[in-house]
C-alpha positions in Angstrom: 6.5 -200.9 169.5 5.1 -201.1 173.1 7.3 -198.2 174.3 6.0 -195.4 172.0 3.1 -193.2 172.5 2.1 -191.1 169.5 -0.9 -188.9 170.6 -0.7 -187.0 167.3 1.0 -187.7 164.0 2.6 -185.5 161.3 5.0 -182.6 161.6 6.5 -179.4 160.1 10.2 -179.5 159.1 12.1 -176.8 161.1 15.9 -177.5 160.9 18.7 -179.3 159.1 18.0 -182.6 160.7 14.5 -182.7 159.3 15.6 -182.7 155.6 15.3 -186.5 155.2 12.8 -187.2 158.1 12.1 -190.9 158.6 8.4 -190.1 159.4 8.0 -188.4 156.0 9.7 -191.3 154.3 7.6 -194.0 155.9 4.4 -192.0 155.3 5.3 -191.7 151.6 5.8 -195.5 151.4 2.2 -195.8 152.7 0.8 -193.2 150.3 0.4 -190.6 153.0 1.7 -187.1 153.5 3.8 -186.5 156.6 3.0 -182.8 156.7 -0.7 -183.6 157.5 -1.0 -183.3 161.3 -3.8 -185.1 163.1 -4.8 -186.4 166.5 -4.4 -190.2 166.8 -7.8 -191.1 168.2 -7.3 -194.8 169.1 -3.9 -194.1 170.6 -4.3 -190.7 172.2 -4.8 -192.1 175.8 -2.5 -195.1 175.3 -0.8 -194.7 178.8 -4.2 -195.2 180.4 -5.2 -198.3 178.4 -5.9 -201.4 180.6 -6.0 -205.1 180.0 -8.9 -207.4 180.6 -7.9 -207.7 184.3 -8.1 -204.0 184.8 -4.3 -203.4 185.0 -2.5 -200.8 183.0 -0.9 -202.3 179.9 2.1 -200.0 180.4 3.7 -201.2 183.6 5.1 -199.2 186.5 8.7 -198.3 185.8 8.5 -198.5 182.0 9.9 -195.7 179.9 7.5 -194.4 177.2 8.8 -192.2 174.3 6.3 -189.5 173.2 5.6 -188.2 169.7 8.1 -190.2 167.7 6.2 -189.3 164.6 5.7 -185.6 165.4 7.0 -183.1 168.0 5.3 -182.7 171.4 5.7 -178.9 171.2 4.5 -178.5 167.6 2.3 -175.4 167.4 -0.4 -177.3 165.4 -0.8 -179.6 168.5 -1.5 -176.8 171.0 -5.1 -177.7 171.1 -4.4 -181.3 172.2 -1.4 -180.8 174.5 -3.2 -179.9 177.7 -5.1 -183.2 177.6 -1.8 -185.0 177.0 -0.2 -183.3 180.0 -3.1 -184.6 182.2 -2.5 -188.2 181.0 1.2 -187.8 181.9 0.1 -186.5 185.3 -2.1 -189.5 185.9 0.8 -191.9 185.5 3.5 -190.9 188.0 4.7 -194.5 187.9 5.9 -194.3 184.3 8.9 -192.5 182.8 7.9 -190.2 179.9 10.6 -189.4 177.4 9.9 -186.1 175.6 12.0 -185.0 172.6 11.7 -181.7 170.8 13.4 -179.6 168.2 11.4 -176.6 169.5 12.6 -175.9 173.0 11.9 -172.2 172.5 8.2 -173.1 172.7 8.3 -175.1 175.8 8.2 -172.5 178.6 4.9 -171.0 177.3 3.3 -174.5 176.8 3.8 -176.1 180.2 0.7 -176.7 182.3 -0.1 -174.2 185.1 0.5 -176.9 187.8 4.0 -177.8 186.5 6.2 -176.0 189.0 9.8 -177.1 188.8 8.8 -180.3 186.9 7.8 -183.9 187.4 10.1 -186.6 188.7 9.1 -189.0 186.0 9.5 -186.8 182.9 12.8 -187.0 180.9 13.1 -184.0 178.6 15.4 -184.0 175.6 16.4 -181.7 172.7 17.7 -182.7 169.3 21.1 -181.4 168.4 22.0 -182.7 165.0 25.0 -180.4 164.5 27.0 -177.8 166.3 24.7 -175.0 165.3 21.7 -176.6 166.8 23.6 -177.7 169.9 24.7 -174.2 170.7 21.1 -172.9 170.0 19.1 -175.5 171.9 21.2 -176.7 174.8 21.2 -173.2 176.6 17.4 -173.2 176.3 17.3 -176.8 177.7 19.3 -175.6 180.7 16.8 -172.8 181.4 13.7 -175.0 181.4 12.1 -176.5 184.6 12.7 -180.2 184.1 14.3 -182.6 186.7 15.9 -184.8 184.0 17.5 -183.6 180.8 19.2 -185.3 177.8 20.3 -184.8 174.2 19.5 -186.7 171.0 22.1 -186.4 168.3 20.1 -187.9 165.5 20.4 -187.7 162.6 24.0 -187.1 163.4 25.0 -184.9 160.5 28.0 -182.9 161.8 30.8 -183.2 164.3 29.9 -181.6 167.6 31.7 -180.5 170.7 29.5 -180.1 173.7 31.9 -180.7 176.5 31.4 -177.2 178.0 27.8 -178.2 178.5 28.5 -181.7 179.8 30.8 -180.3 182.5 27.9 -178.6 184.2 26.6 -182.1 185.2 23.0 -181.4 184.0 22.9 -183.7 181.0 22.2 -187.2 182.0 22.2 -189.1 178.7 23.1 -188.6 175.1 21.7 -190.8 172.3 23.3 -190.7 168.8 22.5 -192.3 165.5 22.9 -191.9 161.8 20.4 -191.1 159.1 18.2 -193.5 157.1 16.1 -193.6 153.9 16.5 -191.7 150.6 19.1 -188.9 150.7 20.7 -190.2 153.9 23.8 -188.2 154.8 26.9 -190.0 156.0 27.9 -190.5 159.6 31.7 -190.6 160.4 33.1 -192.9 163.0 35.4 -190.1 164.2 32.4 -187.9 165.0 30.8 -190.6 167.1 34.1 -191.4 168.9 34.6 -187.8 169.7 31.2 -187.5 171.3 31.6 -190.8 173.1 34.9 -189.6 174.6 33.3 -186.3 175.8 30.7 -188.3 177.6 33.2 -190.7 179.2 35.2 -187.8 180.5 32.1 -186.4 182.1 30.5 -189.7 183.2 27.5 -189.1 181.0 25.7 -192.1 179.5 26.2 -192.4 175.8 24.1 -194.6 173.5 25.2 -195.1 169.9 22.0 -196.8 168.6 22.6 -197.1 164.9 25.1 -196.3 162.1 22.5 -195.0 159.6 22.5 -196.0 155.9 26.0 -194.6 155.2 28.8 -195.1 157.8 32.4 -194.1 157.2 35.3 -195.5 159.2 39.0 -195.4 158.3 38.0 -193.8 155.0 35.9 -196.9 154.0 32.3 -196.3 153.2 29.8 -198.9 154.5 26.3 -198.8 153.0 23.9 -200.5 155.5 20.2 -200.7 154.7 19.2 -203.2 157.4 18.4 -201.4 160.6 19.1 -204.4 162.8 22.5 -204.7 161.3 23.1 -201.0 161.8 22.3 -201.4 165.5 24.6 -204.4 165.9 27.5 -202.6 164.2 26.9 -199.6 166.4 27.2 -201.8 169.4 30.3 -203.5 168.1 32.2 -200.1 167.8 32.4 -200.3 171.6 31.6 -196.6 171.8 28.6 -196.8 174.2 29.1 -195.8 177.8 27.1 -196.2 180.9 27.6 -193.2 183.1 26.1 -192.0 186.4 22.7 -193.5 187.0 19.5 -191.6 186.4 17.2 -191.7 189.5 13.6 -191.3 188.6 11.3 -191.0 191.7 8.2 -193.0 190.6 5.0 -193.0 192.6 1.7 -194.8 192.7 -1.7 -193.0 192.2 -1.8 -192.2 195.9 1.6 -190.4 195.7 3.5 -193.2 197.5 7.0 -193.8 196.2 7.3 -197.2 194.5 10.0 -199.7 195.6 12.5 -201.0 193.1 10.9 -204.5 193.4 7.6 -203.0 192.3 8.9 -201.8 189.0 9.0 -203.3 185.6 12.1 -205.4 184.7 13.1 -205.3 181.0 13.3 -208.6 179.3 15.8 -209.1 176.5 16.1 -211.9 174.0 19.4 -213.4 172.9 19.4 -211.3 169.7 19.2 -208.1 171.8 22.7 -208.8 173.3 24.5 -206.9 170.5 21.9 -204.1 170.0 23.0 -200.5 170.2 19.7 -199.5 171.8 19.8 -202.0 174.6 21.0 -199.6 177.3 18.0 -197.2 176.6 15.4 -199.9 175.7 12.3 -201.1 177.5 13.1 -204.6 176.3 10.8 -207.1 174.6 7.0 -206.9 175.1 6.8 -210.7 174.7 4.2 -210.4 172.0 5.2 -213.7 170.4 5.5 -212.2 166.9 9.2 -212.9 166.5 11.8 -215.6 167.3 15.3 -215.3 168.7 
């Protein structure tokens, strides 16, 4: 996918949401061990890659998700993180989406030049159940980031975070069920409850996929196809677009970019009913698939 940057790969399980980690499952399918952590040499500086014309492959205004097969604040990656921070610093025209299950490690692992944060970094914590929400969200609030969000995936327990949403700090919540062997069920009522909390507080809510096992009106749906999961998530009508997030993006000289200078996502017809559309970069127009 053109919107993911994995500077390192592999992770150490640290909480309930890690039990059936998709990265571990996919690595096992390839005959690999997800607990082996290594720097991804050919992808480490991906945001700085250029095309034959000398232009960045990642366009101004795109959102890039970091470490989707690891954790940006994994202790085993401490030796590589400073270099990754410098790469982020060199692309003030790109939105960097950082997600972690280790917010307690963040404060001590920010670069010395960080200050109160960068305008183009969107920091998120995973809150898979109520226990982790109450543990991680207060830490999230204490950290110096200008944009903050929550990932409720895998969604393995009903959560109430309205007291946090009322503060107006959380800009977006992403939710999704669990996949692969051992997947735990996701209940429609849990998703609706969280969606309603977001609507009451004008916070964007993206229900991106149902997971392998989705329960609605006491009926169990077993859904293996991830595209179908995303379509069914969209069809629940639970997504909500709240107050806009305003990222201030700049060129290499520090000049703020105009809206017309920024990347405009392109979506194919099949994207119309995708649960991820409201948070997606769109299609990279690689030509490898058809509508």
